[in-house]
C-alpha positions, -999 to 999 in steps of 0.1 A, spaced: 252 456 120 238 457 85 256 437 57 257 446 20 269 416 1 275 413 -37 275 380 -55 274 375 -93 261 411 -98 234 405 -72 233 428 -41 219 417 -8 212 438 24 206 417 55 207 421 92 199 397 121 189 370 96 164 392 77 167 401 40 160 438 36 171 443 0 177 424 -32 187 440 -65 212 442 -93 229 473 -80 237 489 -47 208 505 -29 198 541 -38 188 567 -13 151 558 -21 159 522 -15 176 530 18 144 548 30 124 516 25 152 495 42 153 518 72 115 518 76 116 479 78 145 480 102 124 498 127 103 467 132 113 442 159 130 410 148 119 379 167 139 348 174 112 321 175 121 294 201 95 267 192 89 236 213 62 213 201 51 190 173 68 198 140 36 199 120 23 229 140 54 251 138 43 263 104 10 276 119 30 297 144 53 311 117 25 319 94 6 339 121 37 359 129 45 367 93 10 377 84 10 401 112 43 416 99 67 403 125 102 396 111 117 362 120 155 361 125 179 365 153 164 391 177 141 392 207 133 358 220 97 345 216 90 312 232 61 291 219 54 258 235 26 235 222 14 201 235 -14 180 221 -36 152 235 -62 135 214 -83 163 199 -71 192 221 -40 212 226 -24 237 251 0 265 245 25 286 264 38 318 250 66 338 267 78 372 254 100 392 277 83 394 311 49 386 296 35 351 296 2 335 284 -11 299 284 -43 279 284 -32 251 307 -65 252 326 -87 251 295 -72 231 266 -85 242 232 -99 221 203 -71 210 180 -90 221 149 -92 257 163 -55 260 167 -51 288 141 -77 310 156 -66 304 192 -29 310 186 -36 340 165 -56 357 193 -30 347 220 -1 360 199 -19 393 191 -25 399 228 11 393 240 32 409 212 35 446 207 13 461 180 32 471 149 25 492 119 37 479 86 60 502 64 41 517 35 64 503 9 84 471 1 106 456 -26 90 434 -52 117 415 -71 111 396 -104 137 369 -112 140 352 -146 158 319 -140 165 315 -177 183 348 -182 194 353 -146 181 388 -146 166 406 -115 141 434 -118 135 453 -86 105 476 -80 92 495 -50 55 488 -44 29 498 -19 27 472 9 -11 474 12 -15 465 -25 9 436 -24 -8 422 7 -42 425 -10 -28 404 -38 -23 375 -13 14 379 -4 27 377 32 43 411 41 81 412 43 108 437 32 115 417 0 90 396 -20 104 375 -48 84 364 -79 97 341 -106 91 355 -141 95 339 -175 74 331 -205 40 347 -204 22 321 -225 23 283 -224 9 254 -244 -18 234 -228 -28 201 -246 -61 185 -236 -65 152 -254 -58 160 -290 -66 197 -287 -38 222 -280 -43 258 -270 -20 286 -258 -28 302 -224 -14 331 -204 3 322 -171 -21 321 -142 -51 302 -129 -75 288 -156 -106 266 -156 -98 239 -182 -125 213 -189 -141 225 -156 -109 219 -136 -90 247 -119 -53 245 -128 -23 269 -127 -6 274 -161 31 280 -153 47 257 -178 36 236 -209 10 211 -197 -6 180 -211 -39 169 -197 -61 139 -203 -99 142 -204 -115 134 -171 -142 113 -188 -135 81 -209 -158 56 -226 -151 19 -228 -175 1 -252 -187 -35 -243 -172 -33 -209 -190 -36 -176 -164 -21 -153 -131 -3 -153 -105 -1 -125 -78 25 -131 -44 19 -114 -14 42 -113 0 30 -147 -27 9 -163 -63 -3 -161 -81 -36 -153 -114 -43 -170 -144 -64 -158 -166 -82 -183 -190 -111 -181 -177 -123 -147 -140 -120 -155 -113 -95 -145 -91 -88 -175 -55 -77 -166 -32 -57 -189 -9 -87 -194 -38 -108 -208 -45 -129 -177 -81 -133 -166 -97 -141 -132 -132 -154 -128 -147 -135 -98 -176 -115 -86 -174 -78 -95 -149 -62 -72 -157 -34 -48 -124 -19 -60 -89 -28 -71 -60 -12 -52 -27 -20 -70 -22 -58 -64 -52 -62 -40 -86 -71 -53 -113 -59 -29 -143 -81 -30 -175 -77 -10 -164 -107 12 -127 -99 17 -94 -90 1 -78 -112 -26 -41 -108 -28 -15 -132 -42 -43 -158 -49 -53 -159 -12 -86 -145 1 -86 -129 36 -122 -126 47 -136 -94 63 -161 -92 92 -192 -81 73 -197 -70 37 -171 -45 23 -190 -14 11 -162 11 4 -125 16 -1 -106 49 4 -71 61 15 -61 27 29 -94 22 47 -123 -2 40 -158 4 54 -179 -27 62 -217 -32 66 -210 -37 104 -200 -1 106 -163 -7 110 -133 9 94 -104 -16 88 -70 -14 71 -64 -31 37 -45 -59 55 -75 -65 78 -52 -64 108 -72 -39 129 -107 -25 130 -123 7 144 -161 7 151 -176 39 138 -214 33 136 -242 7 133 -252 -2 97 -239 26 75 -264 46 54 -241 73 38 -206 84 44 -179 109 33 -141 110 36 -128 146 37 -90 148 42 -82 135 77 -119 135 87 -146 109 82 -184 116 84 -209 88 86 -247 86 89 -261 52 101 -296 37 97 -305 48 133 -300 85 124 -267 90 142 -243 113 124 -207 112 135 -175 129 126 -141 112 132 -105 122 131 -89 94 110 -53 102 121 -61 98 158 -91 74 152 -111 95 176 -147 107 176 -150 144 173 -187 148 176 -220 129 171 -256 140 167 -288 121 163 -309 135 135 -345 124 135 -356 110 101 -322 115 84 -320 98 50 -289 113 34 -258 134 39 -230 153 21 -201 175 32 -186 207 20 -165 235 34 -198 253 41 -211 226 64 -226 191 67 -258 188 48 -284 163 61 -317 153 44 -347 150 67 -384 147 63 -392 183 57 -360 197 40 -322 198 43 -303 207 75 -270 225 72 -248 217 103 -216 232 115 -185 212 105 -168 219 138 -194 207 163 -225 196 145 -247 225 156 -275 236 133 -267 265 110 -299 267 89 -326 246 73 -333 246 35 -365 237 18 -360 208 -7 -368 172 -16 -333 160 -24 -298 174 -26 -261 170 -33 -229 191 -34 -211 200 -66 -177 218 -65 -187 241 -95 -220 254 -82 -221 245 -45 -253 230 -30 -277 214 -56 -313 214 -44 -340 192 -60 -375 205 -56 -407 204 -77 -388 184 -105 -361 211 -107 -325 214 -96 -317 249 -86 -346 261 -108 -337 240 -139 -363 214 -149 -350 178 -148 -381 158 -142 -387 130 -117 -356 115 -101 -332 114 -72 -296 121 -63 -267 97 -57 -242 115 -36 -208 103 -49 -182 123 -28 -178 152 -52 -195 138 -83 -232 140 -79 -254 119 -102 -291 127 -107 -309 95 -118 -341 101 -139 -371 78 -139 -367 74 -177 -334 56 -173 -311 86 -181 -287 103 -157 -271 137 -153 -235 135 -140 -220 166 -124 -183 160 -130 -158 184 -145 -189 196 -163 -225 183 -167 -229 151 -187 -263 137 -198 -262 99 -204 -290 77 -218 -299 40 -213 -282 38 -179 -281 3 -165 -260 8 -134 -242 35 -114 -212 24 -94 -194 47 -70 -158 47 -60 -135 69 -39 -117 79 -71 -148 86 -93 -179 71 -107 -188 46 -134 -220 48 -154 -227 14 -171 -250 19 -202 -262 -5 -229 -232 4 -251 -205 3 -225 -190 20 -194 -184 57 -189 -156 64 -164 -156 98 -147 -126 104 -124 -125 129 -96 -105 161 -101 -71 159 -87 
């Protein structure tokens, strides 16, 4: 049975848990044609049994293919995971499919389930039209239009009988530092950073200069400075110490251990890096900030990169490994003869070798291609940066080398200057030291310290 419900001058048409119409008046005959076309499609009752975090994958696959979810024909999807693999069982009517005899890689779940679902469910043809409804929360007005399904899907929306968009002001004020501008709602590149302008925004510049300071450690609400062997806290207190590897809230991460509450807890090996609650030591171990557990990931580390839940590391023996941090499991490893550097992007894992740069598959470490070049790094704005014949991607820069800083490449020139590829390109002179962190990079010059934070 189809229900037509009116509430506060808003009319709904629903059936079996599916919304077929939304407007400020009862459906017209033209509206009913659209409604009836969508009612021809089967409604599925998803009976999901598995880890909660994977249910969204199943629902997304079904919706993208045009299946309506509500109270209708039963679709059973069972998922079980073990380490870095998973199995599925799908039951629809008298048809059943599973991969019990050949578990699939966990990171391929989207592709595997999409293929399995497409093979077991009946093929459907999407109706040619749907309802696109604009709602203004300030005025409470609804504007309903009938649009071509194909065009709306091309714009990135998941097909359904009713698609709701929130409308309002077309232009918003965006303040960057002391400069204010008015921008139309939508995606914009502001100071080299991709943002969505959907309300008035206030942004800080991603780069700051601190004169006569040798180090800056930003925290959530304040900053700690390092100068002439002392940490200077916001409340005026000072602490004589070696320069920290990093400062994480009330924990001071030194190369020898973690100082908290005036007590130093020593680490096994020298602490090289801090990121997302992990520390990396010179022994090739990942440890937690409390130093209560450790996880051996390599021999002496050469270069490394954290990417979401994954960790890539290249050691001095040429072994390149990828780990799943959530499960603390090795996904793959590969020995790369003569490897001297690495970086990671969505396109692959880049590895520097004697005669060029290898691009490896993120999923399994297999070789995709080899690129001619002397040095390299990856920059979000332009992709792979290749240094060859004193040029970076064809632009002359002179003699130098790259420091790969997890998203902020720094090209160090032999004349003591540096080019920083942050939210834009910065050219800094009289560089004394370059210090890398998980949250950004610091360039210490003769005049002070430049702080360049990663894009959030």
